[in-house]
C-alpha positions, 0 to 999 in steps of 0.5 A: 524488437521494440514494442509498438508504442500504440500498445504499451503507451499511454493514450491519454493522461492527466497528471497534477503537479501541486508544487507548480502553484500556490494556494492563491494561484490555485483558487484563481485557476479554479474560479477563473475563466482560463481552461484548467488543462492549459495551467502549468500545474496540470499536464494533460493529453487532452482537455480536463472534462467538466466533471473533473474540474471540482475533483482536480481542485480538491485534489491539488488543495488536499496535496498541498495541504499535506505538502505543508506538513511534510517536514513537521510530520517528518520530524515528528515521526522521527522523534517519536521513533527515537523516543520509543526505541529509547524507552523500550531499551533498543537505543542507548540514551548515552549514545544518543546524547554523544552522538548529538554533541558530535553532529553524527546521526543520533541513532542507527535505523538500520540496526535489527533491533530498531523498531518503527512506529508500526512495530511499536503499535503491534509488537507481534513477530511470530506467526500464528501457530495455530494456522497451518499451511493447509488452513485456507486462512494461511496465505492471507495470515502470512501475507498480512505479517509480511505486509507488516514487517515490510515496514521495518529496516532490512536487518529487522526483516531478515531477523524476523523471517529467518529465526522467527519464521524459519523461512528465507528472504529471497530479495529485499531492496529499494526500487527506482522512480524515474519520475522522482529520481530516486529509489522510493518504492520498497519491497521484499520477496520471502521464500516459504518452503513449508509442506514441500512447496515453494511459495515466493510472497512479493511484499510491497511496503505501504505508506509511512505513517509520517510521509505526508507525500506518500499519504498525498498519494491517496488523494491524487487523482492523476491518471493514465489510460492504456488501450483496452485497459482503461485508466490506472492511477498515475502515482502508483504506476510510477512507483513501480517504474512507469518510463518517463520517456514514453510515458508507458511500459514497454515490455523490456527495458535497457538496465541503467546500472547507474541507479537502482532497478525499477521495481516491476521489471526487477521482481518480474524477471527475479520470479521468472528466474526462480520459478523456471527450474521449479515446477511446482513452485508459485508466487503470492503478491501482497501489501498494505496501504500503498503496498496494496495498491502496488501489489494490485497493479503489478499483476495487471501489467503482467496481463498487459504484457501477456506474461502467461508464465507468471500468471500461471504460477500466481497463486493470489493476490492479497491486499490490505487497506488498499486505496483504489487504482483504476476506473470502471474500464480497468476494474472490468479488465481485471475481473476478466484477466484474473478469472481467465488465469484462475488467480484469487484476488482478496481485498481486505478492509477493516472497519471505516478504514479511511485509505480504501475509501480513497480516491473517491468513487463518485458517480462512476468518475474515474476510481473504482474497486474491483475483485472480492472485497472481504470486509470485517467490522470490529469484531472481526466478523467478516463478509464477502461484498462487492464494495465496503459500506460507506465507500467514500470517506467524506460522507456526513451520513458516516460521521456519527457512526465512525465516531461511535465506532471509534469510541467502541474500539477504544474500549475494546482495547482494554478488553482484548487480552481477556477475550482473545489472549495475550497475544492480542494485548494493545499497549499505550502507543496503539491507544494514542492512535485510538484516541486519534480515531476520535478525532479523525475517525478512520485514520486508526483503523487503517494500521496493521494491528486490526488487519492482523487480528482479522486474518487470525480471528475472521472466520470469513477466510475459512469460507471463501473460494 
């Protein structure tokens, strides 16, 4: 039987389409007399409230600025990756030149020895041998390493999980986005069989450093509203497989074998199949950055669909540098349902990381965080909090503290080895990002390196309940 549309379809929505308007027209629309909800760059079920108008303007403006840099950033990122892999001996310079002369792809980015920029920033692939399965830190530390490895290609992921971690890659793939018309969401599932307990780790890939479209999602305030659930971030929901036809989440869909599967439906059904025959098996959902947003929304849809079996097997949700994904109503909805289902939710924030402070939380308009925030300062001292300090990035009072913090982190990079050991060494690639942090404070705090360090060195993880 088809689900009732009033339950599984959005009752209200606001989609911002920055590609449908130019800069000059945007200013004309904002300062003109024509209502914003009638403009062709806004798809809305209802009138855009007055308090949203400024946020809509700023959101579109920032997305358009990022879109301008899409191709330059993509080219820059690709060039840097080739350079780093050549200088590290992962690629043969003569092979690259020969491929260039023949008009072929310069390097094979699908090889196990090809490393992304994230991998060059933090070269660690081994798990911390001091954190055993019975250590309260274990799930967080494994989740963060899985989140870091998710930025790499499939061959790299398989080699790391199977050879270094002695675990299994249960599933890996790219998933369909009905709105974009192409596979755009990446995730993998690993199986940890340590201590005779099967734990599946569902890991969503985060924002690529040089992908302007993915970064623009953090500034997008598009939202969907569902009955009793509240407003959720439309961009992140689309990445999980939101159905374009009815603007909603039907409990079941007819598989379309002409394209890749939708992330939510594939992963949900995969977990049902794997967990059904094993009473002791559980699963964890995790991700860094954009991946953290998807890791948060995945159990939200499970709750929405009354997937009791999976919620009983969900051991925890661990997110790192996660942006806001819903409004205050959604926050209360998730707090209530996670508690009722006994699901642990830990949202980790390092220092002045820019992404957890986006989209903005302004006077309870739209987006708010929820769950337990574990905040780590630059000395990796952790605190259990309701909200990270300086909850909105664009704050004049935080400019000096953020810049000072960025300078101290740059200086710290030269003392990490002497203080913590050789596995905490920071190379020149990471120090370049530390320098960028002096210009744009908070950006360098978002890289996985400091989150890995926080899960290994942060004592607060041994104390949370």
